[in-house]
N, C-alpha and C positions, 0 to 999 in steps of 0.2 A: 419538474421537481418543486415541491412546496417547501418554502423556507419557514414561513410563519403562518399562523392562523389566529385571527382576532375574533373573539366571542363578543357579540353585542346584543342590543335590544331590538333594533329595527330589523335586523336579519340575524339568523342563528349564528352563522360563521362567515367570515370573509378571509380568503387566502391571500398570499402575497402577490398573486397575479391580478387581484382586484375582482375576482369572481365571487358573487354572493351565493351562499348556500342557505336555503330556508328563508328566502325573501318574503316579507309580509308577516313574519312571525310577530313583530311588534304590534301590528294592528290587531291581530287575533288576541294577543295577551292583554292589550288595553281594553278591548271590548269585554273580555271575560272579567277583568279586574273591576271595571265600572259596574257591570251587572252584579257581581258578588258584593261590592260595596253597597249598592242600593238595597239589595236583599238583606244584608247584614244590618243596615240602619233601621229598616222596617221591623226586623226581628227584635232588635234592641228596644225599640219603642214598645212593642207588644210585651216584651219581658218586663219592662218597667211598669207597664199598666197591670200586668198579672201580679207583680210584687206589691203594688199599691193596693189592689183589691184584697190580697191575702192579709196584708197588715191591717186593713180596715175590717177584717173578719167577714168579708164577702167570699167565703171559701168556695161556694159552688160556682160563682162567676170566674174566680181565679182558676179553678180546675178546668172549666170550659175553655178559657183562653189557652191554657197550657196544652190541653189535649187536642184542640182543634187548630191551633195556630202556631204552636212552637215545636212541632214534631221535626224529625230529621230525615224522614224518608225521601223527601224531594230535594233536600239540600245537597248540592253538588259543588 
């Protein structure tokens, strides 16, 4: 009989008997979060560069950055 369930980060759930359910979930979540953060930082730098070129009236270069580097097809 399960009396309580604890939801956590390192494992998905732990019941009152001390059994882990979903062990290793924290590691997977951390890896994904780190990868998404790194990708987001790089995209933000490119977005700032695109904005800088657009303000300097280098429209063709800004369009190339936007079309080739700031798409969302591969973003997951």
